[in-house]
C-alpha positions in Angstrom: -8.7 15.3 3.1 -10.8 15.8 -0.1 -9.8 17.9 -3.0 -12.0 20.3 -5.0 -12.7 19.2 -8.6 -11.2 22.6 -9.8 -7.9 21.8 -8.0 -8.0 18.2 -9.3 -8.6 19.4 -12.9 -5.7 21.9 -12.5 -3.4 19.1 -11.5 -4.6 16.9 -14.3 -4.1 19.6 -16.9 -0.6 20.2 -15.6 0.0 16.4 -15.8 -1.2 16.4 -19.4 1.3 19.2 -20.2 4.0 17.3 -18.5 3.2 14.1 -20.4 3.0 16.0 -23.7 6.4 17.6 -23.1 8.3 14.2 -23.5 7.8 12.5 -26.9 8.2 8.9 -25.6 5.7 9.4 -22.8 3.4 11.4 -25.0 3.4 8.6 -27.6 2.6 6.0 -24.9 -0.2 8.2 -23.7 -1.7 8.8 -27.1 -1.6 5.0 -27.8 -3.3 4.2 -24.4 -5.9 6.9 -24.8 -6.7 6.4 -28.4 -6.6 10.2 -28.8 -5.0 12.0 -31.8 -2.6 14.8 -30.9 -5.0 17.4 -32.3 -7.7 16.2 -30.0 -5.9 16.8 -26.8 -6.9 20.5 -26.4 -10.6 19.7 -27.1 -10.6 16.7 -24.7 -8.7 18.6 -22.0 -11.9 20.2 -20.9 -13.6 16.8 -20.2 -13.2 15.7 -16.5 -13.5 12.1 -17.5 -10.5 12.5 -19.9 -8.6 14.3 -17.2 -9.2 11.4 -14.9 -7.7 9.1 -17.6 -4.7 11.4 -17.7 -4.1 10.9 -14.0 -4.8 7.1 -14.3 -2.0 7.0 -16.9 0.4 9.0 -14.7 -0.4 6.9 -11.7 0.8 3.7 -13.5 4.4 4.8 -13.0 5.5 5.7 -9.4 8.7 7.3 -10.8 6.6 9.4 -13.1 4.4 10.5 -10.3 7.5 11.5 -8.2 9.0 13.4 -11.2 5.8 15.2 -12.0 5.1 16.1 -8.3 8.6 17.5 -8.0 8.1 19.7 -11.1 4.6 20.8 -10.2 5.4 21.3 -7.2 3.0 19.2 -5.1 3.1 16.2 -2.9 2.9 12.9 -4.8 -0.2 12.0 -2.8 -2.0 15.0 -4.2 -2.0 13.2 -7.6 -3.9 10.3 -6.1 -6.3 12.7 -4.3 -6.8 14.6 -7.5 -7.7 11.3 -9.3 -10.2 10.5 -6.5 -11.9 13.9 -7.0 -12.5 13.4 -10.7 -15.3 11.3 -12.3 -14.5 7.6 -12.1 -12.0 8.1 -9.3 -14.3 6.8 -6.6 -13.4 3.2 -6.9 -14.7 0.8 -4.2 -12.4 -0.2 -1.5 -12.3 -4.0 -1.5 -10.4 -4.4 1.7 
């Protein structure tokens, strides 16, 4: 089942807020993204950046589980949201 880009962006924005709420996770995200804290609001409107937010979240299964429980959504929705955003249509090599 595909997801609308609007729903995917909403999930990514919620993930960005969830990441920003924990200093250690936020620091790791800022380091990985190269973004400064004051840039986050501006970049939050960029679907490519939101895709990176979900890429970052998807690196940690436990983080996906925790985020999904707080959202609330099913953890697989995070993966579907990533696929709906630019850059999420990676080729299937199998």
